[in-house]
N, C-alpha and C positions, 0 to 999 in steps of 0.2 A: 504493500500500500504506500509506503514511504517513497519508494522508487517512482511510483506513478505520480505522486504529488510533486516530486522534484522535477519531473518532466514538465508539468504545468507551470511550475515556478520559473523554470528556464525559459519557457515560451513567453511567460509574462514579462520577464526581464528583456527578452529579445524584442518584443513589441514596444516596450518602453524606449529602447534605443532607437527603433525605427521612427517613433513619434517625435524624436528630437532632431531628425534629419530635415534640413531646410527644404529639400525637394518634396518630401512627404507632406510637410506643413503647407506647402504651396498647392498640393493636390487635395482640395477640400474633401472630395468624396472618399479618397483613400484614408485621409486623416480621421474622418468621422467613423469609418469602419474599424480602424485600428483602435480608436478610443473606446468604441463599444466592446470590442473583443477584450481589451485591457481591463475594462470594468467588470466584465463577466468572469474573468479569471481571479479577481480580487479575493472572493470568499475561499477559493481553493488555496491561494497563496497564504492567506491568514491561517487556514487550517493546517497547512504544511508547517508553518512556523510554530504553531501551538503543539502539533504532534511531535516535532523534533524536540521542543523544550520538555515535553512530558517524558519522552523516552530518555532524555538526558537526566532528568530528576530521578527516574526509576533506576537508572544505572548507578547513580550516586548512592541512593538508598540501599541498593543491593550490595555495594562495596562495603558500606558501614556494617550491614548485617553479617557479612561473611568475614570481616576483618577486624572489627573493633572489640575491645575487651570490656568496655563500659556497658553494663547491662541496661542501665536507664537509657543510654544513648541508642543502643541497639533496639530497644522496645519502641522508642520514638520513631526510629527509622522504619520499623515494621508497620507502625500505624500509618506513616506517610506513604509507604509502598502500597498498602491496601487502598488508600485514598486515590493514589495515582492510577492504580489498576482499574478502579471504577470509572475514573475520569477518562481513561484510555478507551474502555469499552464504549462509553457514551459517545466519545469523539469519533470513534471508528464507525459507529452507526450513522452519525451525522455526515461523515465523509463519504460513506457509501451512497447517500442520497445526493450529495454534491456531485458525485461522479456519474450519476445517471445522465445519459445523453439528453440534451435539451432540444425541443422542437425549434428549429431555426426560425419558425414563423412567430414564436411566442412574443417577441418584443415589438411586433408591428402594431400599428393602429388597426382598427377593425371597422367593417361595414356591418351594421346591425339591421336585419330585416325582420319585420313581424307581419304575418298575414293571417287574416281570419280563415278558419277552416270550416269543418262541418258544424252545424248548429244554428244556421240562419243568423238572425239579428243578434242573438246572444253571443255568437262567435265573434262578431265585431266588437261588442261591448267588452268581451274578455281580452281581445287583442289590445284594446285601449287600457285595460287593467295591467296587462303585462308591460306595456310601454311605460306607464306610470311607475310600476315596480322598478324597472330598469333605470328610469330617469332618476329616481331617488337614490338608487345604489350608485350610479355614476356620479351623482353630486357628492355623495359621501367620499368617493375615491378622489374627488377633485379633478376629474377628467372633463374635457371639453366635448360638447356634443354639437355637431352641425347637421341640421335637418337637410335632407336631400329631396324627399318627396313624401306625400301622404295623401291618401284617399279616405275621406271620412265615411263611416257607415251611416245608414239612415236613422238608426235608433241610438246613435252614440258610439263612441269608440272608432275603430278604423277597419276598413277592408284591407288596407296595406299601409305600412309606414316604414320608411327607410332613412337611416341616419348614419353619419360618420362619427366614430368615437375616437378621440385623440388623447393620448396619455402614455404613461410608462407601462409596458407589459399588458396592454389592453387585450390583444387577441389571446394571449396566454391565460388570461383570467376568464374572459367571456366565452371562450370556445366550448366550455362545458354546457352552455345553454342551447346549443343547436339541436333541434329536433321538435317533436310534436308535444305541446303542453295541453293537458286536458283539464277542464273545470267541471265539477259536479256540484250544482246548486239550483235553487229555484230561480229561474230567470226573471228579470224585471218585466219581461214581455209575457210572462205566464200568469194567467188569472186563476188557474186551478190549484196553484201551490205545489205542483209536481216538480220533483228534482229532474233536471235534464243534464245530459253530458254534452258539452261542446268542446271545440278544440281550436287552437291557433298554432301555427308553425313559426318557429324562430330559426333564423339562419345567421350565423356569425362567420364572416369571411375575413381572412387576413387582407388588409389593404395592400394592393399591388402598387409598386413604385414604377416610375416610367421606365427604368432600366429592366424591369421584369418582363414587360410585354411591349412588343413593337406594334403599334397601331398605324396602319396605312390609311391615309385620307381616302384613297380610292376604294377601300373596303367599307367605308362608313357612309350611310345615307343620313342626312341631317334634315330634320323638319322643325319649323318653329310655328308656334300657335299661341293664342291668348290663354293665359292661365285661368283656371277655375277655382272656386272656393274663396276663402278669406284672403285678404291681402290688400284691399283698397282698390280704388279706381284705376290707378296706374298699372297694377298687376293684371287686372281683368280686361283692360282695353288695349294693351300693347302686346306685341309678339315677343314676349319674354321667355315663355316656356320652350323647352328644347326636348326633342325626341331623337334619339340616335338608334339606328338599326345597323348592326354589324353583319354585313352580308354573308361572310363565310360561315358564321355560327348561327345566325338567326336571332342573336340576342338583341332584345329591345330594352332601352333605358330611357326613362322620362324624368325630367327634373323641372319643377315649376315653382319651387319655394322662394327663390330670390326674385327681386324686381328687375334685376339686370340679366339680360340674355347671356352676356359674357360669363357671369358668375354661374348661371344655371348650366352653361356648356361645360365649364371647368368641373363642376360637381358630377355631371353626367359622364364625362370622360373618365373620371376617377372610378365610378361604379362600373362602367363598361370594362375598364382595364382589370378591375378586381374580379369580375365574373369570368372573364377569359382566363385569367390567372387561376381561378378556382378549377376550371376544366382541366388545365394542365396539371394541377396538383391532385386531381381526384384519384389517380392510380395510387399515389403515395398514401392518401387518406384511406382508400379501400384496404390497403395492406394493414394499416393500423387497426381498422375495424375487424378484420379477420383474426387478428392476434389478441385483441383486448376485449374482455367481457364487459368492461365498463362503458364501452362505446363512446368514450370521450375523445374530443379533437378529431372526429371523423368527418364532420360536416354532413352527416346523414340526416337529411331533412324529414325523412319518412319514419324515423324511429320514435316510438312513443317513449318519452323520457320521464315525464313528471305529471302527477295528478294533484290538483288542488280541490280538496273536498271541504266545502263550507259547512255542511251540516255537522261534521265531526271535528272541524277546526284543524284538519291535518293536511300536511303536504308529504307526498310519497315520491321519492326519486327511485324509479324502477331499475336503474342500472346497477345500483349498489344496495338495493333493498333497504333504503333509509327512509324512515317515517318520523316526522317531527310534528308535534302538536302545538305549533305556534304560527298558524296560517296568517293571522293578521299582521304579525311582525314581518313575516316573509313578504307578503304582498305589498307591504309598505317599504320594501327595499332592503330588508335584513337578509341578504343572500350569502353573507360571508361564511357561515357555518356549512351550508350545503356545498359551496364551491371548494372550501378547504377539504372537506371529506372526499369530494370527487378527485381533487388533486392528489390527496394522499393515496387513494385507491389506484390512480393511474401510476403514481410513482412506485407503489408496491409491485404492480405488474411489470413495470420497466425493470425494477430491481431483480425480480424473478427471472426475467428474460436474460439480463446481463449475467446472472449467476449460472444460468443453464447454458449460456452460450459457450 
């Protein structure tokens, strides 16, 4: 384990030297990438220093036990050795998780898409509830949200809502939310008081950068039209809304949330690039899905992942058989416990894979 840590420490120091090279500093793209790699290696370097110090302390204590004639001194060394041994075991477990290969997409921003599914008007209302849940969670995280497009449902909520989430490790956190979410409750639209089951789908996509996907103007058909819905007279009477059709894939993206056609075009291009990138990444995601029972980070939009039961006040995540009886807190944005448990389950599976490899 120590040899492996020393390899990472050597790489960390090598990157540090490169970052001081004037040519690298002048290349902003390369410098940003190296800075990111350097920061990601910091926890491993800190663990290496801590592990080396612990091994040194254990060696010193062992020398005293085997060579000193003072009984009190030897007893003290034995107690210290026991403490160091426990600390070493705990640190080794921590290091094992640090050594788990990280998804290279985790540090990216994300595109969050919520769509009403089965259940009629109630599905649209539930999609709105999910959007509010995520909005409150994202606010707690201090992340920035940029609206891309939204289509409101007739009885409240949304038929579809798409936004861009910007911050640190956004995709690595939100990726666990991709899939079908179900709600079991008496709908606002139900006069008989019967419990219905409705659904909404959530898709979390890693935001693609311009270097990830090459888009040719000749492959894109661009339409402009007057925006609909709220936004004021200038939105509804000018050709500010943008629709892009990517001819090779048939992907259609619409953006009308901004008053400026230029801003809508920029947002639509970002979503188009991300969806094309998603197609390219699907094989990789399918491999993950076939390996991991938790079905996290697969982008599988058809998988039923979670049920919100209002009558019993419970939320059940079906991937890890987790049931929590604090529905109101969760629907108000308290998602940290669920996401932490999903992340722990995924890391445990990754750890089993690495041990078995």
